[in-house]
C-alpha positions as CSV (number, residue, x, y, z in Angstrom):
1,X,12.3,40.1,98.5
2,X,11.9,41.1,102.2
3,X,8.8,40.2,104.1
4,X,7.3,42.4,106.8
5,X,6.2,40.7,109.9
6,X,3.4,42.1,112.1
7,X,4.2,43.6,115.5
8,X,2.5,40.7,117.2
9,X,4.9,38.3,115.5
10,X,7.9,40.3,116.6
11,X,6.7,40.5,120.2
12,X,6.0,36.7,120.2
13,X,9.5,35.9,118.9
14,X,11.2,38.2,121.5
15,X,8.9,36.9,124.3
16,X,9.8,33.3,123.4
17,X,13.5,34.2,123.3
18,X,13.2,35.6,126.8
19,X,11.4,32.5,128.1
20,X,13.8,30.1,126.6
21,X,16.8,32.1,127.7
22,X,15.5,32.5,131.2
23,X,14.8,28.7,131.5
24,X,18.3,28.0,130.1
25,X,19.8,30.4,132.7
26,X,18.0,28.5,135.6
27,X,19.2,25.2,134.2
28,X,22.8,26.4,133.9
29,X,22.6,27.8,137.5
30,X,21.6,24.3,138.8
31,X,24.6,22.7,137.0
32,X,27.2,25.3,138.0
33,X,28.6,25.0,141.6
34,X,27.6,27.6,144.2
35,X,29.5,30.8,144.0
36,X,29.8,34.0,142.0
37,X,29.0,32.3,138.7
38,X,25.8,30.7,140.0
39,X,24.8,34.0,141.6
40,X,25.4,35.7,138.2
41,X,23.1,33.3,136.4
42,X,20.4,33.5,139.1
43,X,20.3,37.2,139.4
44,X,17.2,38.6,137.7
45,X,15.2,41.8,137.3
46,X,11.5,41.8,138.1
47,X,9.1,44.3,136.6
48,X,5.4,44.5,135.9
49,X,2.1,45.5,137.4
50,X,0.8,44.7,140.8
51,X,-2.4,42.7,140.9
52,X,-5.6,44.6,140.7
53,X,-8.9,43.1,141.9
54,X,-12.3,44.0,140.6
55,X,-15.1,42.9,142.9
56,X,-18.6,42.9,141.3
57,X,-20.3,41.1,144.2
58,X,-21.2,38.1,142.0
59,X,-17.8,37.9,140.2
60,X,-14.4,38.8,141.3
61,X,-11.5,39.4,138.7
62,X,-7.9,39.7,139.5
63,X,-5.5,41.0,136.8
64,X,-1.7,41.3,137.1
65,X,1.4,40.9,135.1
66,X,5.0,40.4,136.2
67,X,8.2,39.6,134.3
68,X,11.4,38.2,135.6
69,X,14.4,38.4,133.3
70,X,17.9,37.1,133.9
71,X,21.2,37.6,132.0
72,X,20.7,34.5,129.8
73,X,17.2,35.7,129.1
74,X,18.6,38.9,127.6
75,X,20.9,36.8,125.5
76,X,17.9,34.8,124.4
77,X,16.1,37.9,123.3
78,X,19.2,39.1,121.3
79,X,19.5,35.6,119.7
80,X,15.8,35.5,118.8
81,X,16.1,39.0,117.3
82,X,19.1,38.0,115.3
83,X,17.5,34.8,114.0
84,X,14.3,36.7,113.1
85,X,16.5,39.2,111.1
86,X,18.3,36.3,109.4
87,X,15.1,34.4,108.7
88,X,13.3,37.3,107.0
């Protein structure tokens, strides 16, 4: 019997895979000596929304969202997706 997961669960698993993979990539980059390999692990792609500020005189809200993803982060996403597929 195959269970269906909600979209929120899938997004959470992929998001956690990206976070764990990116953290692992930064740790590996600290261990590896300087050079091409370290540069490869530290290279990342940034994407998101620029901060937007709403000033209501009494309150001021600032909203923004930015993601930074490296190579190991992508591998973490793929691993999380594979584990989720295997687990279900």
